[in-house]
C-alpha positions in Angstrom: 63.7 169.6 -53.5 66.0 166.8 -52.2 67.1 165.9 -55.6 68.2 169.5 -56.3 70.1 169.5 -53.0 71.9 166.2 -54.0 72.8 167.6 -57.4 74.3 170.8 -55.8 76.3 168.7 -53.3 77.6 166.4 -56.0 78.6 169.4 -58.1 80.4 171.0 -55.2 82.2 167.8 -54.3 83.1 167.1 -58.0 84.6 170.6 -58.4 86.6 170.2 -55.2 88.1 166.9 -56.3 89.0 168.1 -59.8 90.9 171.3 -58.8 94.7 170.9 -59.0 96.6 170.7 -55.7 98.3 173.9 -54.3 101.7 174.4 -55.9 101.3 172.0 -58.8 100.9 173.1 -62.3 100.5 171.3 -65.7 103.7 170.4 -67.4 104.1 171.3 -71.1 103.2 168.4 -73.4 106.2 166.8 -75.1 108.9 168.5 -73.0 110.0 166.3 -70.2 111.4 168.4 -67.4 110.3 171.6 -69.2 109.3 173.3 -65.9 112.7 172.9 -64.4 114.5 174.1 -67.5 112.5 177.3 -67.6 113.6 178.3 -64.1 117.4 178.0 -64.6 119.5 181.2 -64.9 121.0 181.8 -68.3 124.1 183.7 -67.0 125.5 184.0 -63.5 124.9 187.4 -61.9 127.7 189.9 -62.2 129.6 190.5 -59.0 130.8 194.1 -58.5 134.5 194.5 -58.3 136.3 196.9 -56.0 135.6 200.6 -57.1 138.6 202.6 -58.1 138.2 206.3 -57.7 140.6 208.7 -59.4 141.2 211.3 -56.7 142.9 213.8 -59.0 140.0 213.7 -61.4 137.4 214.0 -58.6 139.3 217.0 -57.1 139.5 218.8 -60.5 135.8 218.2 -61.1 135.0 219.5 -57.7 137.1 222.7 -58.3 135.4 223.3 -61.6 132.0 222.7 -60.0 132.8 225.2 -57.2 134.0 227.8 -59.7 130.8 227.5 -61.8 128.6 227.5 -58.8 130.3 230.6 -57.3 129.6 232.4 -60.6 125.9 231.8 -60.6 124.9 234.7 -58.3 126.5 237.2 -60.6 124.7 235.7 -63.6 121.4 235.9 -61.7 122.1 239.5 -60.8 122.8 240.4 -64.4 119.6 238.6 -65.5 117.5 240.6 -63.0 119.0 243.8 -64.3 117.9 242.9 -67.8 121.4 241.9 -69.0 122.1 238.6 -70.7 125.2 236.9 -69.3 127.6 235.2 -71.7 126.7 231.5 -71.2 124.4 230.9 -68.3 122.7 227.9 -69.8 126.0 226.4 -70.8 127.3 226.8 -67.2 124.2 225.3 -65.8 124.4 222.3 -68.2 128.1 221.9 -67.2 127.2 222.0 -63.5 124.6 219.2 -64.1 127.1 217.1 -66.0 129.7 217.5 -63.3 127.3 216.7 -60.6 126.1 213.5 -62.4 129.7 212.4 -63.0 130.7 212.9 -59.3 127.6 211.1 -58.1 128.3 208.1 -60.3 131.9 208.0 -59.1 131.2 208.3 -55.4 127.8 206.6 -54.9 127.7 202.9 -55.9 
């Protein structure tokens, strides 16, 4: 029984001594300094420049968006009466496109 206890203690001590230290890792064979080369940045990060917003373009897109949005209730009324408006899906697609463009210009 004592010999079994000694073997278990030796195995525990041996496994503790052979584990690598915290924060260390094996270096690749044949590449001196390979661990430091792998952590370097390839290109410097891009720095955002000042945003230029074309006010005239934004205003024209807002006016078009307002015009299309104001026409939606009449299109919906026509659909509920069983009539098919001229281009409801095209208007909705244009509204989505304008909203995305405005969002990309205003929100960074």
